[in-house]
MOPAC internal coordinates of N, CA, C and O (Angstrom, degrees):
PM7 1SCF
backbone

  N    0.0000 0     0.00 0     0.00 0    0    0    0
  C    1.4803 1     0.00 0     0.00 0    1    0    0
  C    1.5106 1   109.91 1     0.00 0    2    1    0
  O    1.2310 1   119.92 1   -30.03 1    3    2    1
  N    1.3177 1   117.75 1   149.97 1    3    2    1
  C    1.4120 1   122.33 1  -178.55 1    5    3    2
  C    1.5606 1   111.65 1   -64.07 1    6    5    3
  O    1.2310 1   121.20 1   -34.02 1    7    6    5
  N    1.3252 1   115.31 1   145.98 1    7    6    5
  C    1.4669 1   119.81 1   179.10 1    9    7    6
  C    1.5386 1   109.38 1  -123.68 1   10    9    7
  O    1.2310 1   121.89 1   -27.58 1   11   10    9
  N    1.3419 1   113.99 1   152.42 1   11   10    9
  C    1.4196 1   120.32 1   170.26 1   13   11   10
  C    1.5288 1   104.92 1  -115.04 1   14   13   11
  O    1.2310 1   120.58 1   -68.30 1   15   14   13
  N    1.3269 1   116.50 1   111.70 1   15   14   13
  C    1.4324 1   121.19 1  -179.22 1   17   15   14
  C    1.5120 1   110.80 1  -109.09 1   18   17   15
  O    1.2310 1   121.23 1   -72.74 1   19   18   17
  N    1.2944 1   115.25 1   107.26 1   19   18   17
  C    1.4798 1   120.14 1  -179.41 1   21   19   18
  C    1.5239 1   112.47 1    53.24 1   22   21   19
  O    1.2310 1   121.29 1  -140.77 1   23   22   21
  N    1.3503 1   115.14 1    39.23 1   23   22   21
  C    1.4846 1   123.08 1   178.09 1   25   23   22
  C    1.4882 1   113.84 1    86.74 1   26   25   23
  O    1.2310 1   118.83 1  -178.33 1   27   26   25
  N    1.3646 1   119.83 1     1.67 1   27   26   25
  C    1.4256 1   121.71 1  -178.78 1   29   27   26
  C    1.5032 1   108.09 1  -110.27 1   30   29   27
  O    1.2310 1   120.20 1   -50.56 1   31   30   29
  N    1.3286 1   117.23 1   129.44 1   31   30   29
  C    1.4846 1   122.49 1   179.94 1   33   31   30
  C    1.5355 1   110.74 1   -77.00 1   34   33   31
  O    1.2310 1   121.18 1   -46.56 1   35   34   33
  N    1.3252 1   115.35 1   133.44 1   35   34   33
  C    1.4493 1   121.77 1   176.94 1   37   35   34
  C    1.5447 1   107.23 1  -127.89 1   38   37   35
  O    1.2310 1   120.58 1   -61.06 1   39   38   37
  N    1.3071 1   116.50 1   118.94 1   39   38   37
  C    1.4637 1   121.88 1  -179.36 1   41   39   38
  C    1.5201 1   110.94 1   -78.25 1   42   41   39
  O    1.2310 1   119.73 1   -23.92 1   43   42   41
  N    1.3366 1   118.13 1   156.08 1   43   42   41
  C    1.4628 1   120.14 1   174.79 1   45   43   42
  C    1.5005 1   109.24 1   -57.81 1   46   45   43
  O    1.2310 1   122.53 1   -34.49 1   47   46   45
  N    1.3376 1   112.76 1   145.51 1   47   46   45
  C    1.4817 1   118.91 1   179.05 1   49   47   46
  C    1.4903 1   111.84 1   156.06 1   50   49   47
  O    1.2310 1   122.27 1     6.71 1   51   50   49
  N    1.3446 1   113.26 1  -173.29 1   51   50   49
  C    1.4786 1   121.27 1   179.72 1   53   51   50
  C    1.5198 1   109.93 1  -104.27 1   54   53   51
  O    1.2310 1   120.65 1   -45.35 1   55   54   53
  N    1.3300 1   116.37 1   134.65 1   55   54   53
  C    1.4377 1   121.30 1  -173.26 1   57   55   54
  C    1.5630 1   110.28 1  -140.44 1   58   57   55
  O    1.2310 1   122.90 1   -28.43 1   59   58   57
  N    1.3776 1   112.05 1   151.57 1   59   58   57
  C    1.4302 1   118.04 1   164.18 1   61   59   58
  C    1.5288 1   104.37 1   -97.43 1   62   61   59
  O    1.2310 1   121.59 1   -37.10 1   63   62   61
  N    1.3538 1   114.56 1   142.90 1   63   62   61
  C    1.4630 1   116.18 1   178.02 1   65   63   62
  C    1.5604 1   109.26 1  -120.96 1   66   65   63
  O    1.2310 1   123.02 1   -38.07 1   67   66   65
  N    1.3349 1   111.82 1   141.93 1   67   66   65
  C    1.4586 1   121.05 1  -178.16 1   69   67   66
  C    1.4939 1   106.25 1  -135.88 1   70   69   67
  O    1.2310 1   120.63 1   -23.97 1   71   70   69
  N    1.3685 1   116.39 1   156.03 1   71   70   69
  C    1.4199 1   122.10 1   171.76 1   73   71   70
  C    1.4818 1   110.54 1  -108.90 1   74   73   71
  O    1.2310 1   120.47 1   -43.43 1   75   74   73
  N    1.3004 1   116.71 1   136.57 1   75   74   73
  C    1.4849 1   121.34 1  -179.20 1   77   75   74
  C    1.5194 1   109.43 1  -126.54 1   78   77   75
  O    1.2310 1   121.35 1   -30.61 1   79   78   77
  N    1.3091 1   115.02 1   149.39 1   79   78   77
  C    1.4604 1   122.67 1   173.90 1   81   79   78
  C    1.4959 1   108.05 1  -127.95 1   82   81   79
  O    1.2310 1   121.14 1   -59.12 1   83   82   81
  N    1.2911 1   115.42 1   120.88 1   83   82   81
  C    1.4740 1   123.30 1   179.28 1   85   83   82
  C    1.5132 1   111.36 1   -75.45 1   86   85   83
  O    1.2310 1   119.87 1   -16.59 1   87   86   85
  N    1.3140 1   117.85 1   163.41 1   87   86   85
  C    1.4569 1   120.52 1   179.99 1   89   87   86
  C    1.5816 1   112.23 1   -63.12 1   90   89   87
  O    1.2310 1   120.83 1   153.90 1   91   90   89
  N    1.3449 1   116.01 1   -26.10 1   91   90   89
  C    1.4601 1   118.40 1   175.80 1   93   91   90
  C    1.5096 1   112.77 1   -80.18 1   94   93   91
  O    1.2310 1   119.88 1  -178.98 1   95   94   93
  N    1.3470 1   117.83 1     1.02 1   95   94   93
  C    1.4926 1   121.87 1   176.76 1   97   95   94
  C    1.4822 1   113.80 1    93.41 1   98   97   95
  O    1.2310 1   118.58 1   175.46 1   99   98   97
  N    1.3669 1   120.31 1    -4.54 1   99   98   97
  C    1.4794 1   123.79 1   176.22 1  101   99   98
  C    1.5384 1   109.67 1   -68.50 1  102  101   99
  O    1.2310 1   122.61 1   -44.83 1  103  102  101
  N    1.3241 1   112.60 1   135.17 1  103  102  101
  C    1.4896 1   122.89 1   176.02 1  105  103  102
  C    1.5240 1   111.49 1   -97.63 1  106  105  103
  O    1.2310 1   120.02 1   -31.39 1  107  106  105
  N    1.2934 1   117.57 1   148.61 1  107  106  105
  C    1.4340 1   122.99 1   175.30 1  109  107  106
  C    1.5085 1   112.54 1  -148.85 1  110  109  107
  O    1.2310 1   120.93 1   -27.86 1  111  110  109
  N    1.2998 1   115.82 1   152.14 1  111  110  109
  C    1.4300 1   124.09 1   173.09 1  113  111  110
  C    1.5713 1   104.43 1   -95.16 1  114  113  111
  O    1.2310 1   119.48 1   -57.24 1  115  114  113
  N    1.2918 1   118.60 1   122.76 1  115  114  113
  C    1.4398 1   121.78 1   179.13 1  117  115  114
  C    1.5056 1   108.96 1  -100.64 1  118  117  115
  O    1.2310 1   121.39 1   -60.01 1  119  118  117
  N    1.3546 1   114.95 1   119.99 1  119  118  117
  C    1.4874 1   121.95 1  -176.45 1  121  119  118
  C    1.5287 1   105.39 1  -105.99 1  122  121  119
  O    1.2310 1   121.15 1   -67.14 1  123  122  121
  N    1.3346 1   115.40 1   112.86 1  123  122  121
  C    1.4869 1   124.83 1  -178.21 1  125  123  122
  C    1.4649 1   110.41 1  -111.78 1  126  125  123
  O    1.2310 1   118.81 1   -59.67 1  127  126  125
  N    1.3601 1   119.88 1   120.33 1  127  126  125
  C    1.4669 1   121.68 1   177.29 1  129  127  126
  C    1.4890 1   109.91 1   -55.28 1  130  129  127
  O    1.2310 1   121.18 1   -51.00 1  131  130  129
  N    1.3296 1   115.36 1   129.00 1  131  130  129
  C    1.4704 1   119.77 1  -177.50 1  133  131  130
  C    1.5354 1   113.87 1   -58.75 1  134  133  131
  O    1.2310 1   120.42 1   146.23 1  135  134  133
  N    1.3425 1   116.80 1   -33.77 1  135  134  133
  C    1.4978 1   115.75 1  -176.96 1  137  135  134
  C    1.5207 1   110.97 1   -63.10 1  138  137  135
  O    1.2310 1   119.41 1   150.70 1  139  138  137
  N    1.3059 1   118.72 1   -29.30 1  139  138  137
  C    1.5186 1   119.95 1   178.19 1  141  139  138
  C    1.5497 1   110.42 1   -61.94 1  142  141  139
  O    1.2310 1   120.88 1   135.96 1  143  142  141
  N    1.2942 1   115.92 1   -44.04 1  143  142  141
  C    1.4414 1   119.69 1  -177.12 1  145  143  142
  C    1.4871 1   110.39 1   -76.42 1  146  145  143
  O    1.2310 1   119.70 1   139.14 1  147  146  145
  N    1.3204 1   118.18 1   -40.86 1  147  146  145
  C    1.4713 1   122.19 1  -176.01 1  149  147  146
  C    1.5256 1   110.85 1   -71.61 1  150  149  147
  O    1.2310 1   120.35 1   150.42 1  151  150  149
  N    1.3701 1   116.93 1   -29.58 1  151  150  149
  C    1.4634 1   117.76 1   179.29 1  153  151  150
  C    1.5137 1   112.04 1   -65.48 1  154  153  151
  O    1.2310 1   120.59 1   151.18 1  155  154  153
  N    1.3470 1   116.48 1   -28.82 1  155  154  153
  C    1.4706 1   123.28 1   176.51 1  157  155  154
  C    1.4819 1   112.11 1   -89.14 1  158  157  155
  O    1.2310 1   120.55 1  -172.26 1  159  158  157
  N    1.3705 1   116.56 1     7.74 1  159  158  157
  C    1.4453 1   121.58 1  -178.96 1  161  159  158
  C    1.5904 1   109.61 1    59.04 1  162  161  159
  O    1.2310 1   121.29 1  -144.81 1  163  162  161
  N    1.3244 1   115.13 1    35.19 1  163  162  161
  C    1.4452 1   121.48 1  -176.97 1  165  163  162
  C    1.5468 1   110.19 1   -98.66 1  166  165  163
  O    1.2310 1   122.01 1     3.72 1  167  166  165
  N    1.3101 1   113.76 1  -176.28 1  167  166  165
  C    1.4651 1   119.78 1   174.77 1  169  167  166
  C    1.5060 1   108.41 1  -141.27 1  170  169  167
  O    1.2310 1   120.55 1    10.43 1  171  170  169
  N    1.3364 1   116.56 1  -169.57 1  171  170  169
  C    1.4850 1   120.07 1  -174.94 1  173  171  170
  C    1.5552 1   112.07 1   -65.12 1  174  173  171
  O    1.2310 1   120.13 1   158.49 1  175  174  173
  N    1.3501 1   117.37 1   -21.51 1  175  174  173
  C    1.4599 1   120.09 1  -179.67 1  177  175  174
  C    1.5013 1   109.46 1   -67.37 1  178  177  175
  O    1.2310 1   119.77 1   155.93 1  179  178  177
  N    1.3199 1   118.04 1   -24.07 1  179  178  177
  C    1.4720 1   123.11 1  -177.42 1  181  179  178
  C    1.5470 1   111.91 1   -93.16 1  182  181  179
  O    1.2310 1   119.51 1  -176.51 1  183  182  181
  N    1.3240 1   118.55 1     3.49 1  183  182  181
  C    1.4070 1   122.91 1  -173.68 1  185  183  182
  C    1.5413 1   113.94 1   -54.36 1  186  185  183
  O    1.2310 1   120.50 1   149.37 1  187  186  185
  N    1.3520 1   116.65 1   -30.63 1  187  186  185
  C    1.4838 1   119.63 1  -178.56 1  189  187  186
  C    1.5387 1   111.06 1   -63.43 1  190  189  187
  O    1.2310 1   120.34 1   159.40 1  191  190  189
  N    1.2989 1   116.95 1   -20.60 1  191  190  189
  C    1.4677 1   118.03 1  -177.04 1  193  191  190
  C    1.5418 1   112.62 1   -82.77 1  194  193  191
  O    1.2310 1   119.91 1   174.73 1  195  194  193
  N    1.3240 1   117.78 1    -5.27 1  195  194  193
  C    1.4435 1   119.39 1  -172.88 1  197  195  194
  C    1.5147 1   108.92 1  -119.20 1  198  197  195
  O    1.2310 1   122.38 1   -39.70 1  199  198  197
  N    1.3699 1   113.06 1   140.30 1  199  198  197
  C    1.4996 1   119.79 1   174.93 1  201  199  198
  C    1.4923 1   107.39 1   -71.56 1  202  201  199
  O    1.2310 1   121.49 1   -38.07 1  203  202  201
  N    1.2801 1   114.75 1   141.93 1  203  202  201
  C    1.4456 1   121.99 1   174.41 1  205  203  202
  C    1.4687 1   110.60 1  -141.16 1  206  205  203
  O    1.2310 1   120.56 1    -6.58 1  207  206  205
  N    1.3024 1   116.53 1   173.42 1  207  206  205
  C    1.4652 1   122.58 1   175.46 1  209  207  206
  C    1.5281 1   108.77 1   -81.43 1  210  209  207
  O    1.2310 1   122.03 1   -49.80 1  211  210  209
  N    1.3304 1   113.71 1   130.20 1  211  210  209
  C    1.4949 1   116.52 1  -178.10 1  213  211  210
  C    1.4832 1   107.23 1  -101.09 1  214  213  211
  O    1.2310 1   122.63 1   -51.44 1  215  214  213
  N    1.3632 1   112.57 1   128.56 1  215  214  213
  C    1.4843 1   121.34 1  -179.61 1  217  215  214
  C    1.5394 1   104.65 1  -112.83 1  218  217  215
  O    1.2310 1   120.88 1   -58.00 1  219  218  217
  N    1.3523 1   115.92 1   122.00 1  219  218  217
  C    1.4274 1   119.30 1  -179.66 1  221  219  218
  C    1.5374 1   114.43 1   -62.43 1  222  221  219
  O    1.2310 1   119.16 1   -43.10 1  223  222  221
  N    1.2847 1   119.21 1   136.90 1  223  222  221
  C    1.4641 1   124.49 1   176.92 1  225  223  222
  C    1.5152 1   109.25 1  -118.72 1  226  225  223
  O    1.2310 1   121.46 1   -34.76 1  227  226  225
  N    1.3439 1   114.80 1   145.24 1  227  226  225
  C    1.4342 1   121.03 1   177.78 1  229  227  226
  C    1.5592 1   106.63 1   -93.08 1  230  229  227
  O    1.2310 1   121.63 1   -49.67 1  231  230  229
  N    1.3034 1   114.49 1   130.33 1  231  230  229
  C    1.4893 1   118.56 1  -178.98 1  233  231  230
  C    1.5569 1   109.66 1  -104.40 1  234  233  231
  O    1.2310 1   121.50 1   -40.25 1  235  234  233
  N    1.2908 1   114.74 1   139.75 1  235  234  233
  C    1.4449 1   121.91 1   165.68 1  237  235  234
  C    1.4956 1   110.07 1  -144.43 1  238  237  235
  O    1.2310 1   121.43 1   -31.73 1  239  238  237
  N    1.2950 1   114.87 1   148.27 1  239  238  237
  C    1.4874 1   119.07 1   178.36 1  241  239  238
  C    1.5591 1   106.06 1   -77.56 1  242  241  239
  O    1.2310 1   122.19 1   -54.24 1  243  242  241
  N    1.3026 1   113.42 1   125.76 1  243  242  241
  C    1.4789 1   119.29 1   178.39 1  245  243  242
  C    1.5239 1   111.93 1   -76.23 1  246  245  243
  O    1.2310 1   121.49 1   -36.09 1  247  246  245
  N    1.3314 1   114.75 1   143.91 1  247  246  245
  C    1.4868 1   121.01 1   177.53 1  249  247  246
  C    1.5295 1   109.70 1   -67.22 1  250  249  247
  O    1.2310 1   122.70 1   137.25 1  251  250  249
  N    1.3461 1   112.43 1   -42.75 1  251  250  249
  C    1.5127 1   119.02 1  -176.87 1  253  251  250
  C    1.5494 1   107.33 1   -97.68 1  254  253  251
  O    1.2310 1   121.99 1   -36.82 1  255  254  253
  N    1.3182 1   113.80 1   143.18 1  255  254  253
  C    1.4572 1   119.81 1   173.33 1  257  255  254
  C    1.4958 1   108.97 1   -87.26 1  258  257  255
  O    1.2310 1   119.76 1   -50.39 1  259  258  257
  N    1.3151 1   118.07 1   129.61 1  259  258  257
  C    1.4281 1   123.57 1  -178.83 1  261  259  258
  C    1.5405 1   108.77 1  -100.85 1  262  261  259
  O    1.2310 1   120.37 1   -50.57 1  263  262  261
  N    1.3297 1   116.90 1   129.43 1  263  262  261
  C    1.4886 1   120.57 1  -179.51 1  265  263  262
  C    1.5072 1   115.93 1   -71.01 1  266  265  263
  O    1.2310 1   121.32 1   147.05 1  267  266  265
  N    1.3897 1   115.07 1   -32.95 1  267  266  265
  C    1.4637 1   119.02 1  -176.38 1  269  267  266
  C    1.5151 1   109.90 1  -126.94 1  270  269  267
  O    1.2310 1   121.00 1   -26.59 1  271  270  269
  N    1.3011 1   115.69 1   153.41 1  271  270  269
  C    1.4683 1   121.34 1   174.54 1  273  271  270
  C    1.5039 1   108.68 1   -59.97 1  274  273  271
  O    1.2310 1   121.19 1   -47.02 1  275  274  273
  N    1.3009 1   115.32 1   132.98 1  275  274  273
  C    1.4503 1   121.69 1  -178.09 1  277  275  274
  C    1.4993 1   109.69 1  -135.35 1  278  277  275
  O    1.2310 1   120.28 1   -48.30 1  279  278  277
  N    1.3506 1   117.08 1   131.70 1  279  278  277
  C    1.4639 1   123.55 1   179.23 1  281  279  278
  C    1.5346 1   105.86 1  -121.16 1  282  281  279
  O    1.2310 1   121.20 1   -47.94 1  283  282  281
  N    1.3221 1   115.31 1   132.06 1  283  282  281
  C    1.4852 1   118.61 1  -179.21 1  285  283  282
  C    1.5691 1   108.64 1  -137.32 1  286  285  283
  O    1.2310 1   121.25 1   -44.75 1  287  286  285
  N    1.2616 1   115.22 1   135.25 1  287  286  285
  C    1.4518 1   123.38 1   174.61 1  289  287  286
  C    1.4897 1   107.41 1  -116.75 1  290  289  287
  O    1.2310 1   121.89 1   -79.51 1  291  290  289
  N    1.3533 1   113.99 1   100.49 1  291  290  289
  C    1.4580 1   118.04 1  -175.20 1  293  291  290
  C    1.4953 1   111.72 1  -107.74 1  294  293  291
  O    1.2310 1   120.53 1   -52.28 1  295  294  293
  N    1.3460 1   116.60 1   127.72 1  295  294  293
  C    1.4399 1   123.05 1  -177.93 1  297  295  294
  C    1.5114 1   111.83 1   -77.09 1  298  297  295
  O    1.2310 1   121.44 1   -27.22 1  299  298  297
  N    1.2952 1   114.85 1   152.78 1  299  298  297
  C    1.4826 1   122.57 1   174.38 1  301  299  298
  C    1.5516 1   104.61 1   -88.68 1  302  301  299
  O    1.2310 1   122.52 1   -57.85 1  303  302  301
  N    1.2848 1   112.79 1   122.15 1  303  302  301
  C    1.4477 1   120.91 1  -176.03 1  305  303  302
  C    1.5503 1   112.70 1   -64.71 1  306  305  303
  O    1.2310 1   120.78 1   154.43 1  307  306  305
  N    1.3358 1   116.11 1   -25.57 1  307  306  305
  C    1.4667 1   120.34 1  -175.85 1  309  307  306
  C    1.5381 1   112.95 1   -93.33 1  310  309  307
  O    1.2310 1   120.37 1   157.69 1  311  310  309
  N    1.3388 1   116.90 1   -22.31 1  311  310  309
  C    1.4458 1   121.46 1  -172.18 1  313  311  310
  C    1.5024 1   107.44 1  -127.89 1  314  313  311
  O    1.2310 1   120.66 1   -79.97 1  315  314  313
  N    1.3617 1   116.34 1   100.03 1  315  314  313
  C    1.4166 1   121.28 1   176.91 1  317  315  314
  C    1.5142 1   114.37 1   -58.73 1  318  317  315
  O    1.2310 1   119.28 1   -49.57 1  319  318  317
  N    1.3230 1   118.98 1   130.43 1  319  318  317
  C    1.4368 1   123.25 1  -179.32 1  321  319  318
  C    1.4959 1   114.49 1    93.85 1  322  321  319
  O    1.2310 1   119.68 1   172.09 1  323  322  321
  N    1.3300 1   118.22 1    -7.91 1  323  322  321
  C    1.4557 1   122.28 1   177.76 1  325  323  322
  C    1.5174 1   110.57 1  -105.97 1  326  325  323
  O    1.2310 1   120.68 1   -41.02 1  327  326  325
  N    1.3126 1   116.30 1   138.98 1  327  326  325
  C    1.4359 1   121.16 1   179.07 1  329  327  326
  C    1.4817 1   111.16 1  -156.51 1  330  329  327
  O    1.2310 1   120.20 1    -2.93 1  331  330  329
  N    1.3068 1   117.23 1   177.07 1  331  330  329
  C    1.4432 1   124.16 1  -179.27 1  333  331  330
  C    1.5278 1   109.38 1  -125.05 1  334  333  331
  O    1.2310 1   120.22 1   -53.91 1  335  334  333
  N    1.3284 1   117.18 1   126.09 1  335  334  333
  C    1.4377 1   123.58 1   170.80 1  337  335  334
  C    1.5611 1   108.97 1   -86.01 1  338  337  335
  O    1.2310 1   121.37 1   -56.23 1  339  338  337
  N    1.3407 1   114.99 1   123.77 1  339  338  337
  C    1.4577 1   119.51 1   178.70 1  341  339  338
  C    1.4972 1   107.02 1  -123.57 1  342  341  339
  O    1.2310 1   120.76 1   -50.55 1  343  342  341
  N    1.3297 1   116.15 1   129.45 1  343  342  341
  C    1.4622 1   123.28 1   176.25 1  345  343  342
  C    1.5154 1   108.21 1  -122.05 1  346  345  343
  O    1.2310 1   120.29 1   -60.77 1  347  346  345
  N    1.3779 1   117.04 1   119.23 1  347  346  345
  C    1.4273 1   120.86 1   179.25 1  349  347  346
  C    1.5195 1   111.03 1  -124.99 1  350  349  347
  O    1.2310 1   121.26 1   -31.04 1  351  350  349
  N    1.2427 1   115.19 1   148.96 1  351  350  349
  C    1.5184 1   126.20 1   172.96 1  353  351  350
  C    1.5566 1   106.49 1  -167.17 1  354  353  351
  O    1.2310 1   122.15 1   -34.98 1  355  354  353
  N    1.2996 1   113.49 1   145.02 1  355  354  353
  C    1.4691 1   119.62 1  -176.21 1  357  355  354
  C    1.5238 1   106.61 1    51.38 1  358  357  355
  O    1.2310 1   120.07 1    48.75 1  359  358  357
  N    1.3763 1   117.47 1  -131.25 1  359  358  357
  C    1.4449 1   118.98 1   176.04 1  361  359  358
  C    1.5168 1   110.61 1  -105.62 1  362  361  359
  O    1.2310 1   119.03 1  -151.71 1  363  362  361
  N    1.2949 1   119.46 1    28.29 1  363  362  361
  C    1.4323 1   125.42 1   176.31 1  365  363  362
  C    1.5072 1   111.00 1   -98.52 1  366  365  363
  O    1.2310 1   121.11 1   -41.18 1  367  366  365
  N    1.3500 1   115.49 1   138.82 1  367  366  365
  C    1.4699 1   120.96 1   175.53 1  369  367  366
  C    1.5198 1   106.58 1  -137.87 1  370  369  367
  O    1.2310 1   121.45 1   -59.07 1  371  370  369
  N    1.3227 1   114.83 1   120.93 1  371  370  369
  C    1.4802 1   122.30 1  -178.56 1  373  371  370
  C    1.5139 1   107.80 1  -120.53 1  374  373  371
  O    1.2310 1   119.24 1   -46.20 1  375  374  373
  N    1.3249 1   119.05 1   133.80 1  375  374  373
  C    1.4091 1   122.69 1  -178.00 1  377  375  374
  C    1.5647 1   112.28 1  -132.12 1  378  377  375
  O    1.2310 1   121.75 1   -25.82 1  379  378  377
  N    1.2971 1   114.26 1   154.18 1  379  378  377
  C    1.4955 1   119.06 1   172.61 1  381  379  378
  C    1.5437 1   107.87 1  -151.56 1  382  381  379
  O    1.2310 1   120.05 1   -38.77 1  383  382  381
  N    1.3149 1   117.51 1   141.23 1  383  382  381
  C    1.4485 1   118.80 1   174.61 1  385  383  382
  C    1.5221 1   110.08 1   -76.16 1  386  385  383
  O    1.2310 1   120.75 1   -33.33 1  387  386  385
  N    1.3198 1   116.17 1   146.67 1  387  386  385
  C    1.4447 1   121.27 1  -179.50 1  389  387  386
  C    1.5349 1   108.15 1  -133.66 1  390  389  387
  O    1.2310 1   120.73 1   -49.12 1  391  390  389
  N    1.3270 1   116.21 1   130.88 1  391  390  389
  C    1.4520 1   121.50 1   179.14 1  393  391  390
  C    1.5268 1   108.73 1  -126.07 1  394  393  391
  O    1.2310 1   121.32 1   -59.66 1  395  394  393
  N    1.3098 1   115.09 1   120.34 1  395  394  393
  C    1.4852 1   120.80 1   178.41 1  397  395  394
  C    1.5015 1   110.34 1   -85.12 1  398  397  395
  O    1.2310 1   119.21 1   -46.76 1  399  398  397
  N    1.3254 1   119.12 1   133.24 1  399  398  397
  C    1.4525 1   126.32 1   178.26 1  401  399  398
  C    1.5162 1   106.47 1   -78.21 1  402  401  399
  O    1.2310 1   120.72 1   -95.83 1  403  402  401
  N    1.2910 1   116.23 1    84.17 1  403  402  401
  C    1.4916 1   122.31 1  -174.93 1  405  403  402
  C    1.5190 1   110.91 1   -65.04 1  406  405  403
  O    1.2310 1   118.96 1   142.42 1  407  406  405
  N    1.3167 1   119.58 1   -37.58 1  407  406  405
  C    1.4484 1   122.84 1   179.66 1  409  407  406
  C    1.5410 1   111.63 1   -64.92 1  410  409  407
  O    1.2310 1   120.17 1   135.27 1  411  410  409
  N    1.3009 1   117.27 1   -44.73 1  411  410  409
  C    1.4480 1   120.98 1   176.47 1  413  411  410
  C    1.5331 1   111.12 1   -66.78 1  414  413  411
  O    1.2310 1   121.06 1   137.09 1  415  414  413
  N    1.3273 1   115.57 1   -42.91 1  415  414  413
  C    1.4938 1   119.44 1  -179.92 1  417  415  414
  C    1.5100 1   112.30 1   -64.65 1  418  417  415
  O    1.2310 1   119.90 1   143.45 1  419  418  417
  N    1.3548 1   117.79 1   -36.55 1  419  418  417
  C    1.4501 1   122.29 1   178.89 1  421  419  418
  C    1.5087 1   109.33 1   -68.08 1  422  421  419
  O    1.2310 1   120.69 1   138.53 1  423  422  421
  N    1.3261 1   116.28 1   -41.47 1  423  422  421
  C    1.4993 1   120.47 1  -179.68 1  425  423  422
  C    1.5243 1   109.78 1   -64.48 1  426  425  423
  O    1.2310 1   120.86 1   140.12 1  427  426  425
  N    1.3249 1   115.96 1   -39.88 1  427  426  425
  C    1.5064 1   119.11 1   179.28 1  429  427  426
  C    1.5005 1   109.08 1   -65.04 1  430  429  427
  O    1.2310 1   120.21 1   135.27 1  431  430  429
  N    1.3334 1   117.20 1   -44.73 1  431  430  429
  C    1.5015 1   122.17 1  -177.39 1  433  431  430
  C    1.5551 1   107.57 1   -64.04 1  434  433  431
  O    1.2310 1   120.64 1   139.29 1  435  434  433
  N    1.3171 1   116.39 1   -40.71 1  435  434  433
  C    1.5215 1   120.23 1  -179.94 1  437  435  434
  C    1.4882 1   110.13 1   -62.82 1  438  437  435
  O    1.2310 1   119.74 1   138.16 1  439  438  437
  N    1.3266 1   118.10 1   -41.84 1  439  438  437
  C    1.4473 1   121.98 1  -179.23 1  441  439  438
  C    1.4899 1   112.42 1   -66.04 1  442  441  439
  O    1.2310 1   120.54 1   144.79 1  443  442  441
  N    1.3345 1   116.58 1   -35.21 1  443  442  441
  C    1.4446 1   117.56 1   179.08 1  445  443  442
  C    1.5119 1   111.76 1   -71.28 1  446  445  443
  O    1.2310 1   120.54 1   143.81 1  447  446  445
  N    1.3574 1   116.56 1   -36.19 1  447  446  445
  C    1.4384 1   121.92 1   177.42 1  449  447  446
  C    1.5267 1   113.27 1   -64.76 1  450  449  447
  O    1.2310 1   122.41 1   140.70 1  451  450  449
  N    1.3948 1   112.99 1   -39.30 1  451  450  449
  C    1.4427 1   116.73 1   177.97 1  453  451  450
  C    1.5189 1   110.54 1   -66.32 1  454  453  451
  O    1.2310 1   120.08 1   141.17 1  455  454  453
  N    1.3282 1   117.45 1   -38.83 1  455  454  453
  C    1.4640 1   123.20 1  -179.00 1  457  455  454
  C    1.5617 1   107.97 1   -63.59 1  458  457  455
  O    1.2310 1   122.31 1   134.26 1  459  458  457
  N    1.3627 1   113.17 1   -45.74 1  459  458  457
  C    1.5109 1   116.79 1  -179.81 1  461  459  458
  C    1.5359 1   110.89 1   -60.44 1  462  461  459
  O    1.2310 1   120.89 1   138.34 1  463  462  461
  N    1.3135 1   115.91 1   -41.66 1  463  462  461
  C    1.4988 1   119.39 1   179.58 1  465  463  462
  C    1.5832 1   108.53 1   -61.84 1  466  465  463
  O    1.2310 1   120.56 1   136.34 1  467  466  465
  N    1.3248 1   116.54 1   -43.66 1  467  466  465
  C    1.4022 1   120.67 1   178.99 1  469  467  466
  C    1.4965 1   113.23 1   -63.32 1  470  469  467
  O    1.2310 1   119.83 1   141.33 1  471  470  469
  N    1.3248 1   117.92 1   -38.67 1  471  470  469
  C    1.4613 1   123.10 1   177.03 1  473  471  470
  C    1.5192 1   113.80 1   -66.67 1  474  473  471
  O    1.2310 1   121.96 1   144.69 1  475  474  473
  N    1.3764 1   113.85 1   -35.31 1  475  474  473
  C    1.4562 1   117.85 1  -179.12 1  477  475  474
  C    1.5587 1   109.73 1   -69.16 1  478  477  475
  O    1.2310 1   119.70 1   147.88 1  479  478  477
  N    1.3505 1   118.18 1   -32.12 1  479  478  477
  C    1.4343 1   121.06 1  -179.38 1  481  479  478
  C    1.5455 1   111.18 1   -70.07 1  482  481  479
  O    1.2310 1   119.97 1   163.00 1  483  482  481
  N    1.3306 1   117.65 1   -17.00 1  483  482  481
  C    1.4957 1   121.53 1  -179.42 1  485  483  482
  C    1.4804 1   110.88 1   -85.84 1  486  485  483
  O    1.2310 1   118.47 1   171.18 1  487  486  485
  N    1.3404 1   120.52 1    -8.82 1  487  486  485
  C    1.4649 1   120.97 1  -176.88 1  489  487  486
  C    1.4667 1   113.28 1   -76.87 1  490  489  487
  O    1.2310 1   120.10 1   180.00 1  491  490  489

């Protein structure tokens, strides 16, 4: 289902993710369509060579030092479809709000179910 990540639309699909820091200190999550990298027989280490969509991340220095990279997508208990992406490593903490387009996702799922029902009738 489509996502809105910090005001940037991200379509359903497969992606490589990278983290970038600009000269001015701004952080972003770089979303690179997987087919771009795979077409060149590349992998995530080559992600710098590809243009991707930049999603702004909010940085804060973490109180606790984290030993391993950790990604968490935590839902908002009061607002269905809204959550926060949190990326932590060392004493870095990066966050971005994420909103799932539940109406579009439900419509896509309903269309697939209808197609499956139609395909079963042909057997």
